[in-house]
Backbone of each chain as ProteinMPNN parsed JSONL, in Angstrom:
{"seq_chain_A": "MVLKNILREVRQKKKLTQEELGDSVGVSRQTIISIETYRYKPTLELAMKLSMKLNFKIDKLFYFEKD", "coords_chain_A": {"N_chain_A": [[93.725, 116.78, 90.074], [91.872, 118.582, 88.109], [89.27, 121.173, 87.206], [87.918, 121.349, 84.458], [86.89, 123.418, 81.622], [84.957, 123.634, 78.433], [82.952, 125.402, 77.981], [83.602, 128.299, 76.351], [84.259, 127.331, 73.467], [82.168, 125.598, 73.178], [79.503, 127.706, 73.289], [80.432, 130.131, 71.585], [80.324, 128.252, 68.85], [77.473, 127.771, 69.333], [76.953, 130.612, 68.621], [76.268, 131.902, 70.723], [76.191, 135.222, 72.902], [77.973, 135.926, 76.094], [76.431, 137.302, 78.113], [74.507, 136.716, 76.699], [73.673, 133.764, 77.657], [74.426, 133.649, 79.906], [71.783, 134.924, 80.797], [69.859, 133.477, 79.815], [70.398, 131.153, 81.626], [69.646, 132.26, 84.334], [72.165, 133.657, 85.508], [74.57, 135.638, 85.942], [76.661, 137.864, 83.645], [79.357, 138.008, 83.994], [79.793, 135.641, 85.903], [79.93, 133.94, 83.916], [82.073, 134.26, 82.699], [83.564, 133.969, 84.278], [83.245, 130.951, 84.921], [84.158, 130.089, 82.37], [86.857, 131.003, 81.94], [88.025, 129.159, 84.261], [88.208, 130.057, 86.388], [85.761, 129.854, 88.71], [83.435, 127.346, 89.626], [80.91, 125.614, 88.586], [78.073, 124.415, 90.45], [76.261, 121.753, 90.67], [73.982, 122.441, 89.476], [74.138, 124.528, 88.127], [75.544, 123.38, 86.185], [74.004, 121.756, 84.749], [72.151, 122.712, 83.578], [73.158, 124.972, 82.186], [74.969, 122.727, 80.269], [71.753, 121.144, 79.268], [71.082, 124.1, 77.825], [72.784, 124.554, 76.242], [72.63, 122.065, 74.763], [74.595, 120.085, 75.209], [76.624, 117.642, 75.678], [76.919, 117.294, 79.556], [79.334, 116.038, 80.878], [81.109, 115.998, 78.334], [81.73, 118.926, 78.349], [81.936, 119.477, 80.809], [84.739, 118.615, 82.382], [87.432, 116.242, 83.724], [91.066, 117.403, 84.508], [94.299, 116.498, 84.58], [96.909, 117.398, 87.36]], "CA_chain_A": [[92.747, 117.004, 89.208], [91.408, 120.082, 87.912], [88.21, 121.108, 86.797], [87.838, 122.553, 83.009], [85.645, 123.09, 80.692], [84.934, 124.074, 76.7], [81.725, 126.382, 77.779], [83.321, 129.195, 75.754], [83.987, 127.038, 72.143], [80.702, 125.584, 72.7], [79.209, 129.014, 73.237], [80.757, 130.944, 70.006], [79.679, 127.5, 68.081], [75.746, 127.993, 69.189], [76.511, 132.218, 68.296], [75.823, 132.927, 72.105], [77.097, 135.946, 73.641], [78.266, 135.501, 77.537], [75.243, 137.89, 78.332], [72.679, 135.916, 76.338], [73.958, 132.407, 77.915], [74.376, 134.238, 81.119], [70.562, 135.489, 81.016], [69.349, 131.947, 79.831], [70.381, 130.566, 82.454], [69.667, 132.8, 85.564], [73.346, 134.391, 86.264], [75.46, 137.297, 85.777], [77.826, 137.513, 82.646], [80.665, 137.858, 85.105], [79.444, 134.244, 86.358], [79.847, 132.562, 82.692], [83.578, 134.792, 82.414], [84.785, 132.874, 85.69], [83.435, 129.952, 84.391], [84.66, 130.116, 80.892], [88.493, 131.204, 82.43], [88.381, 128.082, 84.751], [87.903, 130.539, 87.888], [84.748, 129.739, 88.869], [83.338, 125.692, 89.649], [79.959, 126.082, 88.962], [77.175, 123.735, 90.939], [76.186, 120.996, 89.335], [72.443, 122.707, 89.182], [73.858, 125.322, 86.951], [76.36, 122.822, 85.625], [73.004, 121.013, 84.01], [71.617, 124.054, 82.991], [74.339, 125.145, 80.642], [74.718, 121.816, 79.405], [70.734, 121.408, 78.781], [70.682, 124.845, 77.038], [74.001, 124.646, 75.024], [72.381, 120.89, 74.12], [75.762, 119.228, 74.9], [76.604, 116.598, 77.272], [77.863, 117.379, 80.5], [80.425, 115.333, 80.839], [82.208, 116.436, 77.847], [81.503, 120.378, 78.712], [82.944, 119.855, 82.166], [85.687, 117.031, 82.06], [88.607, 116.422, 84.622], [92.374, 117.393, 83.71], [95.334, 115.984, 85.642], [97.353, 118.826, 87.29]], "C_chain_A": [[92.29, 118.116, 88.775], [90.347, 120.139, 86.921], [88.056, 122.181, 85.929], [86.65, 121.903, 82.47], [85.886, 123.378, 79.258], [83.669, 124.571, 76.646], [82.268, 127.103, 75.995], [83.487, 128.142, 74.138], [82.777, 126.704, 72.21], [79.681, 126.688, 72.511], [79.382, 129.374, 71.776], [80.043, 129.369, 69.172], [78.083, 128.036, 67.661], [75.621, 129.877, 69.25], [75.796, 132.454, 69.561], [76.727, 133.832, 72.65], [76.842, 135.322, 75.507], [76.976, 136.064, 77.902], [73.587, 136.975, 78.34], [72.64, 134.619, 76.93], [73.538, 132.934, 79.302], [72.688, 134.46, 81.395], [69.713, 134.739, 80.858], [68.741, 131.197, 80.862], [70.388, 130.713, 83.761], [70.911, 133.168, 85.972], [73.67, 135.318, 85.581], [76.407, 136.796, 84.715], [78.861, 137.162, 83.333], [80.507, 136.19, 85.03], [80.061, 133.137, 84.953], [81.485, 132.937, 82.821], [84.054, 134.142, 83.415], [84.533, 131.427, 85.213], [84.424, 129.844, 83.275], [86.379, 129.979, 81.357], [88.658, 130.031, 83.991], [88.467, 128.682, 86.604], [86.922, 130.418, 88.778], [84.169, 128.278, 88.409], [81.858, 126.123, 89.604], [79.058, 124.775, 89.603], [76.813, 122.967, 90.169], [74.5, 121.154, 88.644], [72.658, 123.417, 87.584], [74.898, 124.491, 85.619], [75.403, 122.483, 84.322], [72.842, 121.766, 83.684], [72.185, 124.854, 81.544], [74.424, 124.295, 79.672], [73.366, 121.805, 78.752], [70.902, 122.646, 77.99], [71.772, 125.25, 75.767], [73.715, 122.973, 74.223], [73.731, 120.254, 73.66], [75.764, 118.83, 76.147], [77.373, 117.004, 78.422], [78.916, 116.789, 80.976], [81.987, 115.051, 79.815], [82.363, 118.18, 77.838], [82.051, 120.446, 79.714], [83.63, 118.415, 82.121], [86.858, 117.43, 83.407], [90.092, 116.788, 83.815], [93.54, 117.379, 84.662], [96.352, 117.267, 85.844], [98.817, 118.598, 86.278]], "O_chain_A": [[92.541, 118.898, 89.693], [90.343, 119.399, 85.938], [88.031, 123.386, 86.179], [85.934, 120.906, 82.565], [87.056, 123.363, 78.875], [83.036, 124.41, 75.603], [81.791, 126.792, 74.903], [82.439, 128.329, 73.52], [82.016, 127.301, 71.448], [78.966, 126.582, 71.514], [78.615, 128.988, 70.894], [78.879, 129.63, 68.87], [77.581, 128.439, 66.612], [74.644, 130.465, 69.713], [74.78, 133.148, 69.549], [77.885, 133.499, 72.901], [75.953, 134.619, 75.988], [76.166, 135.15, 78.058], [72.577, 136.721, 78.996], [71.528, 134.103, 76.816], [72.431, 132.678, 79.776], [72.376, 134.014, 82.499], [68.674, 134.903, 81.497], [67.611, 130.778, 81.112], [70.863, 129.858, 84.509], [70.932, 133.011, 87.193], [73.029, 135.778, 84.636], [76.9, 135.668, 84.729], [79.287, 136.009, 83.286], [81.077, 135.554, 84.145], [80.471, 131.978, 85.015], [82.231, 131.983, 83.04], [85.198, 133.708, 83.283], [85.51, 130.687, 85.093], [85.562, 129.445, 83.524], [87.029, 128.961, 81.12], [89.584, 130.318, 84.749], [88.682, 128.042, 87.633], [87.195, 130.95, 89.854], [84.272, 127.899, 87.243], [81.474, 126.921, 90.458], [79.513, 123.774, 89.049], [76.908, 123.205, 88.964], [73.941, 120.467, 87.789], [72.065, 123.25, 86.518], [74.982, 124.876, 84.453], [75.729, 122.758, 83.167], [73.825, 121.946, 82.965], [71.76, 125.139, 80.424], [74.156, 124.565, 78.502], [73.381, 122.359, 77.653], [70.868, 122.175, 76.853], [71.632, 125.952, 74.765], [74.417, 122.64, 73.268], [74.085, 119.957, 72.519], [75.286, 119.237, 77.205], [78.591, 117.064, 78.249], [79.455, 117.531, 81.797], [83.074, 114.507, 80.01], [83.307, 118.601, 77.17], [82.791, 121.42, 79.859], [83.08, 117.344, 81.862], [87.063, 118.539, 83.901], [90.229, 116.481, 82.631], [93.666, 118.281, 85.491], [96.642, 118.031, 84.923], [99.511, 119.567, 85.969]]}, "seq_chain_B": "MNFSKKEISIFIEILFSILFAIFFLPYFYDNRFEIYDLNTSVNKLIHITIFSIIYFSLAYGLLEIFIRKKLINDERDILIDLKSYKLGYILYEISLFSFIGVILSVAIFDSQMYQNSGGLVFMIVLWLVLVSFIKSAYQLYLYRTS", "coords_chain_B": {"N_chain_B": [[90.1, 149.091, 82.929], [87.03, 147.105, 83.647], [84.047, 147.754, 85.803], [81.344, 145.839, 87.474], [78.512, 146.377, 87.747], [77.608, 145.898, 90.854], [80.452, 145.548, 91.313], [80.463, 148.365, 91.817], [79.003, 148.807, 93.309], [80.415, 148.008, 95.976], [81.934, 149.457, 95.663], [81.15, 151.783, 96.657], [80.443, 151.32, 99.637], [82.623, 151.098, 100.126], [84.182, 153.492, 100.22], [82.235, 154.328, 101.796], [83.245, 153.986, 104.141], [85.793, 154.779, 104.082], [85.318, 157.53, 104.365], [83.578, 157.861, 106.346], [85.971, 157.352, 108.332], [87.199, 159.507, 107.133], [85.688, 161.506, 108.3], [84.314, 161.561, 110.718], [85.59, 160.161, 112.232], [87.659, 161.544, 114.027], [85.885, 162.884, 115.734], [85.162, 161.248, 117.804], [87.965, 160.098, 118.507], [88.977, 162.568, 119.668], [87.52, 162.775, 121.844], [88.146, 160.6, 123.134], [89.511, 160.78, 125.698], [87.307, 161.206, 127.623], [83.975, 161.466, 129.161], [81.54, 159.457, 128.037], [78.508, 160.821, 126.987], [75.435, 161.395, 126.202], [73.831, 162.556, 125.745], [75.121, 165.15, 124.565], [76.554, 164.306, 122.654], [74.562, 163.79, 120.506], [73.954, 165.606, 118.737], [76.13, 164.809, 116.73], [75.616, 162.433, 116.422], [73.07, 162.693, 115.024], [74.277, 163.721, 112.579], [75.357, 161.929, 111.459], [73.854, 160.208, 111.43], [72.087, 161.601, 108.949], [74.088, 162.457, 107.062], [74.822, 159.673, 106.291], [72.74, 158.93, 104.91], [71.876, 160.573, 102.78], [74.035, 160.415, 101.682], [74.598, 157.541, 100.77], [71.816, 157.204, 99.144], [71.704, 158.93, 97.534], [74.646, 157.876, 95.927], [73.648, 155.501, 94.738], [71.0, 156.277, 93.888], [72.565, 157.212, 91.684], [74.086, 155.337, 90.272], [72.108, 153.801, 89.44], [71.16, 155.168, 87.956], [72.376, 155.671, 85.442], [73.737, 152.942, 85.29], [71.502, 150.943, 84.245], [70.832, 148.25, 84.176], [69.058, 145.434, 85.918], [70.229, 143.722, 88.315], [71.507, 140.608, 89.158], [71.861, 138.397, 91.146], [73.22, 135.661, 92.004], [74.621, 132.239, 92.089], [77.391, 132.478, 92.294], [77.535, 134.745, 93.922], [76.399, 134.65, 96.165], [78.026, 132.651, 96.998], [79.959, 133.905, 97.334], [79.649, 136.532, 99.015], [79.144, 134.984, 101.178], [81.78, 134.148, 102.095], [83.262, 136.594, 102.733], [81.737, 137.665, 104.212], [81.525, 136.207, 106.427], [84.576, 135.924, 107.299], [84.294, 138.841, 107.925], [82.437, 138.108, 110.151], [84.43, 136.694, 111.744], [86.326, 138.743, 112.072], [84.838, 140.446, 113.602], [84.474, 138.786, 116.33], [87.124, 138.581, 116.536], [87.123, 141.351, 117.635], [85.547, 141.879, 119.765], [86.615, 139.615, 122.082], [89.001, 141.156, 121.917], [87.634, 143.622, 123.23], [87.08, 143.014, 125.565], [89.428, 142.175, 126.39], [90.019, 144.632, 126.785], [88.329, 146.022, 128.533], [89.068, 144.643, 131.029], [91.327, 144.711, 131.272], [91.34, 147.825, 132.291], [90.946, 147.186, 134.751], [92.456, 145.615, 135.614], [95.104, 146.891, 134.964], [94.487, 149.479, 135.457], [94.135, 151.053, 133.05], [94.172, 154.885, 131.797], [92.86, 155.648, 129.613], [90.892, 154.21, 128.774], [89.247, 154.357, 131.258], [86.961, 155.855, 131.109], [84.295, 155.789, 129.485], [84.104, 157.106, 126.522], [86.628, 156.032, 125.585], [86.169, 153.404, 125.199], [83.689, 153.574, 123.462], [84.931, 154.997, 121.371], [86.919, 153.046, 120.42], [85.037, 150.864, 119.768], [83.879, 151.785, 117.911], [85.786, 152.572, 115.858], [86.701, 149.649, 115.479], [83.79, 149.007, 114.202], [83.931, 150.261, 111.89], [86.755, 150.021, 110.942], [86.273, 147.001, 110.248], [84.245, 146.879, 108.519], [85.364, 148.115, 105.68], [87.673, 145.975, 105.554], [85.869, 143.89, 105.477], [84.065, 144.909, 103.146], [86.572, 145.05, 101.113], [87.991, 142.754, 100.791], [85.445, 140.997, 99.718], [85.709, 142.668, 97.355], [87.892, 141.951, 96.535], [87.881, 139.247, 96.189], [85.66, 138.975, 93.786], [87.011, 139.997, 92.027], [88.94, 138.346, 91.657], [87.881, 135.365, 91.304]], "CA_chain_B": [[89.214, 148.455, 83.984], [85.597, 147.364, 84.026], [83.657, 146.948, 87.038], [80.302, 145.478, 86.904], [77.634, 147.176, 88.916], [77.825, 144.322, 91.675], [81.711, 145.799, 92.119], [80.671, 149.031, 91.802], [78.348, 148.936, 94.894], [80.946, 147.38, 96.456], [82.878, 150.524, 95.806], [79.954, 153.157, 97.634], [80.501, 150.755, 100.555], [84.305, 151.279, 101.001], [84.197, 154.708, 99.62], [81.765, 154.823, 102.906], [84.196, 153.646, 105.431], [86.474, 156.121, 104.294], [84.505, 159.263, 104.279], [83.276, 157.812, 107.724], [86.781, 157.804, 108.899], [87.877, 160.719, 107.496], [84.987, 162.93, 109.141], [83.39, 161.258, 112.472], [86.456, 159.268, 113.703], [88.326, 162.138, 114.743], [85.244, 163.642, 116.726], [85.451, 159.828, 118.901], [89.212, 159.75, 118.638], [89.351, 163.489, 120.651], [86.828, 162.38, 123.043], [88.468, 159.255, 124.213], [89.128, 160.395, 127.077], [86.219, 162.065, 127.921], [82.861, 160.573, 129.556], [80.726, 159.68, 127.517], [77.194, 161.442, 127.327], [74.614, 160.492, 124.514], [73.581, 164.166, 124.815], [76.179, 166.123, 123.794], [76.77, 163.601, 121.244], [73.223, 163.435, 119.998], [73.931, 166.378, 117.551], [76.856, 164.022, 116.345], [74.617, 161.372, 115.858], [71.941, 163.058, 113.505], [75.053, 164.046, 111.408], [75.872, 160.375, 110.92], [73.013, 159.973, 109.988], [71.85, 162.46, 107.665], [75.197, 162.287, 105.639], [74.4, 158.322, 105.722], [70.69, 158.559, 104.548], [72.077, 161.196, 101.834], [75.225, 159.593, 100.473], [73.876, 156.095, 100.3], [70.618, 157.352, 98.385], [73.101, 159.954, 96.159], [75.143, 156.898, 95.627], [72.714, 154.278, 94.495], [70.55, 156.634, 92.713], [72.948, 157.519, 90.501], [74.043, 154.059, 89.879], [70.865, 153.022, 89.073], [70.608, 155.779, 86.721], [73.647, 155.36, 85.268], [73.952, 151.129, 84.897], [70.44, 150.362, 84.209], [70.47, 146.781, 83.854], [69.089, 144.944, 86.799], [71.241, 143.33, 89.362], [71.186, 139.06, 89.387], [72.013, 137.603, 92.74], [73.124, 134.342, 91.31], [75.06, 131.821, 92.891], [78.405, 133.417, 92.471], [77.39, 136.022, 94.184], [76.088, 134.025, 96.874], [79.575, 132.283, 97.738], [81.505, 135.555, 97.932], [79.077, 137.144, 100.056], [79.328, 134.002, 102.151], [83.422, 134.126, 102.309], [83.066, 137.647, 102.629], [80.741, 137.71, 105.621], [82.481, 135.027, 107.314], [85.294, 137.253, 107.204], [83.653, 139.781, 108.626], [82.291, 137.472, 111.564], [85.375, 136.561, 112.583], [87.308, 140.204, 112.81], [83.802, 141.097, 114.927], [84.451, 137.625, 116.982], [88.464, 139.015, 117.481], [87.004, 142.927, 118.265], [84.78, 141.472, 120.872], [87.394, 139.657, 122.895], [89.579, 142.388, 122.446], [86.845, 144.21, 124.253], [86.593, 141.916, 126.73], [90.016, 142.403, 127.033], [90.088, 146.133, 127.178], [87.692, 146.137, 129.873], [89.616, 144.037, 132.128], [92.788, 146.1, 131.469], [90.835, 148.783, 133.162], [90.282, 146.677, 136.099], [94.148, 145.464, 136.341], [96.487, 147.885, 135.19], [93.865, 150.943, 135.806], [94.401, 152.455, 131.943], [93.413, 155.367, 131.763], [92.327, 155.869, 127.974], [89.478, 152.981, 128.434], [88.394, 154.233, 132.069], [86.489, 156.942, 130.627], [83.619, 155.189, 128.324], [84.514, 157.445, 125.709], [87.472, 155.186, 124.984], [85.171, 152.228, 124.82], [83.109, 154.212, 122.622], [86.2, 154.975, 119.88], [87.152, 151.482, 120.185], [83.877, 149.807, 119.413], [83.146, 152.755, 116.06], [86.964, 152.147, 114.997], [86.593, 148.536, 114.884], [83.454, 148.395, 112.96], [84.66, 151.245, 110.662], [87.662, 148.948, 110.231], [85.86, 145.392, 109.828], [83.116, 147.016, 107.377], [85.992, 148.206, 105.198], [88.252, 144.778, 105.687], [85.229, 142.974, 104.498], [83.88, 144.815, 101.825], [87.541, 145.15, 100.374], [88.308, 141.551, 100.501], [84.449, 141.201, 98.893], [85.684, 143.224, 96.068], [89.14, 141.295, 95.876], [87.192, 137.528, 95.849], [84.719, 139.686, 92.334], [87.737, 140.369, 90.763], [89.631, 137.106, 91.249], [87.1, 134.133, 91.478]], "C_chain_B": [[87.606, 148.257, 83.855], [85.006, 146.722, 84.753], [82.043, 146.762, 86.608], [79.708, 146.229, 88.233], [77.885, 146.886, 90.287], [79.181, 145.537, 92.425], [81.363, 147.495, 92.465], [79.67, 149.635, 93.382], [79.153, 148.836, 96.225], [81.572, 148.915, 97.114], [82.576, 151.831, 96.745], [80.631, 152.575, 98.753], [82.045, 150.98, 101.296], [84.387, 152.437, 100.994], [83.769, 155.284, 101.489], [82.466, 154.882, 104.355], [85.091, 154.557, 105.432], [86.161, 157.34, 104.454], [84.395, 159.049, 106.045], [84.359, 158.079, 108.811], [87.47, 159.088, 108.85], [87.14, 162.153, 108.442], [84.679, 163.073, 110.32], [84.368, 160.824, 112.775], [87.209, 160.017, 114.1], [87.374, 162.774, 115.95], [85.465, 162.257, 117.964], [86.789, 160.006, 119.415], [89.622, 161.073, 119.975], [88.303, 163.441, 121.513], [86.816, 161.044, 123.509], [88.856, 159.232, 125.545], [88.452, 161.101, 127.966], [85.381, 160.899, 128.501], [81.68, 160.333, 128.602], [78.975, 160.027, 127.333], [76.296, 161.397, 125.864], [73.958, 162.351, 124.516], [74.299, 165.242, 124.278], [76.668, 165.498, 122.626], [75.624, 163.28, 120.652], [73.454, 164.334, 118.417], [74.982, 165.308, 115.891], [76.775, 162.968, 115.236], [73.667, 161.754, 115.04], [72.954, 163.43, 112.587], [75.066, 163.106, 110.707], [74.972, 159.976, 109.831], [72.413, 160.213, 108.926], [72.697, 162.089, 106.552], [74.934, 160.424, 105.146], [73.152, 157.744, 104.759], [71.0, 159.43, 102.516], [73.201, 161.027, 100.904], [74.721, 158.177, 99.881], [72.411, 156.429, 99.262], [71.433, 158.273, 96.919], [73.642, 158.84, 95.271], [74.71, 156.096, 94.612], [71.75, 154.915, 93.534], [70.927, 156.79, 91.582], [73.603, 156.341, 89.946], [73.234, 153.084, 89.157], [70.99, 154.039, 87.62], [71.841, 155.592, 85.414], [74.357, 153.754, 84.185], [72.224, 150.598, 85.023], [69.777, 148.914, 84.532], [70.405, 146.102, 85.525], [70.269, 143.691, 87.279], [71.083, 141.44, 89.2], [72.062, 138.578, 90.302], [72.073, 136.398, 92.566], [74.086, 133.341, 92.762], [76.732, 131.712, 93.248], [78.481, 133.982, 93.873], [76.92, 135.768, 95.996], [77.565, 133.568, 97.88], [80.319, 133.029, 97.739], [80.808, 136.104, 98.691], [79.131, 135.714, 101.355], [81.001, 134.243, 102.908], [83.256, 135.819, 103.121], [82.776, 137.746, 104.279], [81.512, 136.69, 106.652], [83.989, 135.684, 107.702], [85.174, 138.053, 108.467], [83.072, 139.213, 110.352], [83.392, 137.178, 112.204], [86.401, 137.736, 113.132], [86.387, 140.451, 114.332], [84.056, 140.125, 116.425], [86.037, 138.304, 118.009], [87.924, 140.365, 118.435], [86.172, 142.724, 119.534], [85.884, 140.669, 122.382], [88.445, 140.755, 123.259], [89.228, 143.39, 123.25], [86.843, 144.132, 125.376], [87.849, 142.632, 127.765], [90.475, 144.136, 127.73], [89.32, 146.295, 128.977], [88.174, 145.395, 131.312], [90.714, 144.802, 132.46], [92.28, 146.952, 132.581], [90.586, 148.328, 134.581], [91.945, 146.449, 136.586], [95.157, 146.095, 136.441], [96.098, 149.592, 135.242], [94.461, 151.822, 134.681], [93.817, 153.471, 131.846], [92.37, 156.052, 130.548], [90.871, 155.183, 128.337], [88.685, 153.54, 130.027], [87.252, 155.193, 131.955], [85.332, 156.233, 129.554], [83.874, 155.99, 127.379], [85.928, 157.037, 124.659], [87.073, 154.001, 124.68], [84.699, 152.512, 123.302], [84.117, 154.457, 121.38], [86.662, 153.696, 119.835], [86.376, 150.869, 118.997], [83.643, 150.553, 117.48], [84.666, 152.516, 115.588], [86.551, 150.53, 114.367], [85.327, 147.971, 113.985], [83.652, 149.092, 111.786], [85.844, 150.216, 109.684], [87.22, 147.469, 109.321], [85.02, 145.586, 108.558], [84.046, 147.262, 106.352], [87.035, 146.444, 104.93], [87.055, 143.803, 104.357], [84.887, 143.328, 103.118], [85.282, 144.619, 100.259], [87.859, 143.186, 100.028], [87.139, 140.5, 99.367], [84.843, 141.505, 97.433], [86.918, 142.355, 95.282], [88.644, 139.805, 95.29], [86.108, 137.866, 94.184], [85.785, 139.383, 91.56], [88.679, 139.281, 90.543], [88.753, 135.61, 91.169], [85.901, 134.676, 90.756]], "O_chain_B": [[86.913, 149.269, 83.963], [85.048, 145.492, 84.781], [81.535, 147.356, 85.657], [80.229, 146.536, 89.305], [78.45, 147.778, 90.919], [79.097, 146.151, 93.488], [82.009, 147.957, 93.406], [79.786, 150.596, 94.143], [78.809, 149.348, 97.29], [81.675, 149.362, 98.256], [83.345, 152.595, 97.329], [81.6, 153.265, 99.069], [82.429, 151.012, 102.465], [84.815, 152.773, 102.099], [84.382, 156.067, 102.214], [82.26, 155.603, 105.331], [85.355, 155.195, 106.451], [87.018, 158.184, 104.719], [84.929, 159.794, 106.867], [84.136, 158.7, 109.85], [88.061, 159.69, 109.746], [87.603, 163.17, 108.957], [84.662, 164.104, 110.993], [84.444, 160.948, 113.997], [87.937, 159.391, 114.87], [87.903, 163.143, 116.999], [86.002, 162.558, 119.03], [86.933, 160.08, 120.636], [90.306, 160.807, 120.964], [88.252, 164.525, 122.095], [85.907, 160.439, 124.077], [88.743, 158.323, 126.368], [88.947, 161.572, 128.99], [85.734, 159.721, 128.463], [80.857, 161.244, 128.51], [78.26, 159.099, 127.711], [76.705, 161.374, 124.703], [73.74, 163.091, 123.557], [73.844, 166.126, 123.553], [77.157, 166.133, 121.692], [75.715, 162.169, 120.131], [73.21, 163.885, 117.297], [74.7, 165.183, 114.7], [77.26, 162.682, 114.141], [73.415, 160.928, 114.163], [72.454, 163.503, 111.465], [74.856, 163.154, 109.495], [74.95, 159.679, 108.637], [72.161, 159.395, 108.042], [72.359, 161.6, 105.474], [74.881, 160.01, 103.989], [72.824, 156.697, 104.201], [70.537, 159.03, 101.448], [73.3, 161.376, 99.728], [74.526, 157.896, 98.698], [72.125, 155.453, 98.569], [71.543, 158.075, 95.709], [73.281, 158.739, 94.098], [75.395, 155.989, 93.595], [71.551, 154.353, 92.457], [70.241, 156.662, 90.568], [73.642, 156.485, 88.724], [73.485, 152.044, 88.547], [70.91, 153.621, 86.465], [71.379, 155.237, 84.33], [74.984, 153.57, 83.142], [71.88, 149.873, 85.955], [68.669, 148.589, 84.961], [71.374, 146.175, 86.281], [70.951, 142.978, 86.543], [69.868, 141.262, 89.114], [73.213, 138.388, 89.908], [71.072, 135.762, 92.896], [74.17, 133.644, 93.952], [77.23, 131.073, 94.174], [79.313, 133.716, 94.74], [77.112, 136.609, 96.874], [77.97, 133.969, 98.971], [81.458, 132.852, 98.17], [81.585, 136.397, 99.6], [79.143, 136.048, 102.539], [81.205, 134.469, 104.101], [83.126, 135.793, 104.344], [83.546, 137.871, 105.231], [81.969, 137.009, 107.749], [84.131, 135.782, 108.921], [85.709, 137.976, 109.573], [83.273, 139.794, 111.418], [83.364, 137.424, 113.41], [87.054, 137.74, 114.175], [86.763, 140.579, 115.497], [83.858, 140.657, 117.518], [86.208, 138.472, 119.216], [88.182, 140.477, 119.633], [86.243, 143.636, 120.359], [85.853, 141.161, 123.51], [88.732, 141.176, 124.38], [90.036, 144.04, 123.914], [86.637, 145.034, 126.188], [87.806, 143.183, 128.865], [91.025, 144.533, 128.757], [89.756, 146.576, 130.093], [87.688, 145.601, 132.425], [91.011, 145.373, 133.51], [92.738, 146.824, 133.716], [90.078, 149.049, 135.44], [92.507, 146.931, 137.57], [95.974, 146.134, 137.361], [96.839, 150.57, 135.143], [95.06, 152.879, 134.878], [92.606, 153.26, 131.769], [91.382, 156.773, 130.691], [89.823, 155.786, 128.104], [87.507, 153.196, 130.109], [86.543, 155.237, 132.96], [85.872, 156.221, 128.448], [84.078, 155.028, 126.639], [86.222, 157.454, 123.539], [87.692, 153.45, 123.769], [85.099, 151.962, 122.276], [83.798, 153.885, 120.338], [86.747, 153.341, 118.659], [86.717, 150.521, 117.867], [83.389, 150.038, 116.391], [84.555, 152.089, 114.439], [86.212, 150.257, 113.215], [85.413, 146.978, 113.262], [83.543, 148.526, 110.698], [85.882, 149.844, 108.511], [87.623, 147.029, 108.245], [84.997, 144.742, 107.662], [83.717, 146.408, 105.528], [86.831, 145.909, 103.84], [87.187, 143.355, 103.217], [85.133, 142.637, 102.129], [85.137, 144.283, 99.084], [87.864, 142.683, 98.905], [87.512, 139.65, 98.558], [84.46, 140.833, 96.475], [87.029, 142.106, 94.081], [88.959, 139.339, 94.195], [85.873, 136.869, 93.501], [85.698, 138.66, 90.568], [89.231, 139.165, 89.449], [89.498, 134.681, 90.857], [84.895, 133.979, 90.618]]}, "name": "protein", "num_of_chains": 2, "seq": "MVLKNILREVRQKKKLTQEELGDSVGVSRQTIISIETYRYKPTLELAMKLSMKLNFKIDKLFYFEKDMNFSKKEISIFIEILFSILFAIFFLPYFYDNRFEIYDLNTSVNKLIHITIFSIIYFSLAYGLLEIFIRKKLINDERDILIDLKSYKLGYILYEISLFSFIGVILSVAIFDSQMYQNSGGLVFMIVLWLVLVSFIKSAYQLYLYRTS"}
């Protein structure tokens, strides 16, 4: 099972840049890029911050996909 | 290729290791068969200290001038730091065991190079530069791939 997300789609719908989203949750633009490209798996704390900032359910924002 | 401020600061560390190896390591290599005397090496140590201060002041000063954005140290940075420092720690451990092995080899095999403290000093400096270079290179690799 691989942890994936729809962060990019949701962020773009909310018309936020990677930098704006990163600043609002206290991480760098590079960290947002890494999460969006599935290279970095955020901690629960960051995942919840992102979910709250984007006003999107955490289990919809992040999901497991079978290999 | 687009590099972040953090990645450029790692480049600065890598470049320092390379410059140190080019300018200062030959001195320790040339004196590897000598008895290390702190009084005769004091000039070299002052050179190294002055060079390090000027290099890092200039490099980080220029970095701050050209990239004004404040560095955010987030959970990804902490994770990458932990991984790279762990590698550095393992390498330092290996070097410590090698160092002990060399000291024992002096007693057992009567090794010429390490009979004088110059050889041991060269080995320590070489390991420090190598480990620092490998740690920084691995850190940069992690920043680019994770």
